[in-house]
N, C-alpha and C positions, 0 to 999 in steps of 0.2 A: 504494500500500500504506500503510495507516494504522498508527498506533502499536500498536494491539491485534494486528493481523496480524503485525507484526514480532516482538512478544513471543511470540506463539504459535509462529511459525516457529523462533525461538530455542529455545523450550522443546522443540519436537520434535527439533531438532538435538542438544540436550544429552541428551535421553532416548535417542536413537539411539546415542549414544556411551557413556553411562553404564550402560545396562541390560546389555549384554554383560559388562561388568566385574562387575556384581552377579551375573549368572549364573555367572561363573567362581568366585565365592566359595562357591557351593553345593557340597555333598558328593554331588551326584547326577550321574552320567555323562550322563544324558539331558538335563539342564538346562544343565550348564556348558559345553556346546559349541554352544548355540543361536546362530544368527546373526539379528540384527534387520535386516530389509530396509527397513522403513518405520515411522514413528510418526506418527499423525495425532491431534492434540489437538482437543477440542471448543472452542467459542468462549471459554468462561470458563476453559479449561485445567483443568477439574475431572476430566475423563475423557480417557484416552488409549487409542487403539486401536493395539496393537503387532502388527505383521505379522512373522512369522518365516519363514525359509527352510525349506522342507520337503523339499528335495532329499535323497534317500537315506533318508527316514523313511517307514515304512509307515503306512497310514491308521489302523490299530488303535493303533500306537505314538503317533501324533499325538494321539489322544484321551486317552491316558494322560498325555502331556506337558502338555496343556491342564489336566487335573485337578491335576497336580503344581504347575503354575504358580499355580493358584487357591489352593493351600494355602500357597505361599510369597509370596503377594501382599503381605502386610503387611511381610515382611522387605524385599522389593524397594522398597516405598514408603519405609520407614525409611532404607534405604541411599541412595536418591536424595536424600531430604531432608537427611541428614547430609552427604553428599558435596558437595552444591551449596549447603548453608546455607539452604535454602528453609524457609519456615514450614510449608508443606504440599506434598504430592506428589499428582499426579493418581491417580485410580483406574485401574488397568490392566485392559484386556480384550485377551486374546491370541488371535490367529488365525494359521493358517498361510497363507502367501501363495502363490497359484497363478499369479502374474505370469509366472514363468519358463516354466511350462508353456504359458501362453497364447502367449508369444513363440515357443516352439518349434512350436506348432501353426500359427501364422501363417506362420512360415518354411516349414513343410512344405507349406502350401497354395500359397505362392508358387513353390516348387519344382515342384509338380504343374502349376501354370498354365504355368510356363516349359517344362516337358517337353511339354505339349500343344501349345503354340505352336511349339516346335521341330520337332514332327512334321509340321506343316502346311506 
């Protein structure tokens, strides 16, 4: 792992920790309880893709939340800059993470396979 990768990983880790704090500062019930599951920065750390936990949030509500996050993007960038003392903050792109659903689906498939093998 070279120096640039280490810096990128450090930035991702910091953003994963700081963004929920910034969400908590907002006066919107939909936004201040969001959970960040993963942050992936681009090579130059100019852009960051932020994955959010979507458990318990309807698909229609997810679209509304993404639109609200786009509106408060500049607040989030300023919060991160000031909190960390950075010169600039990455541009955020928010998406809901379906990782937990994929894991549940894989577990379900393993249970089905186990049940079929148990019957034989």
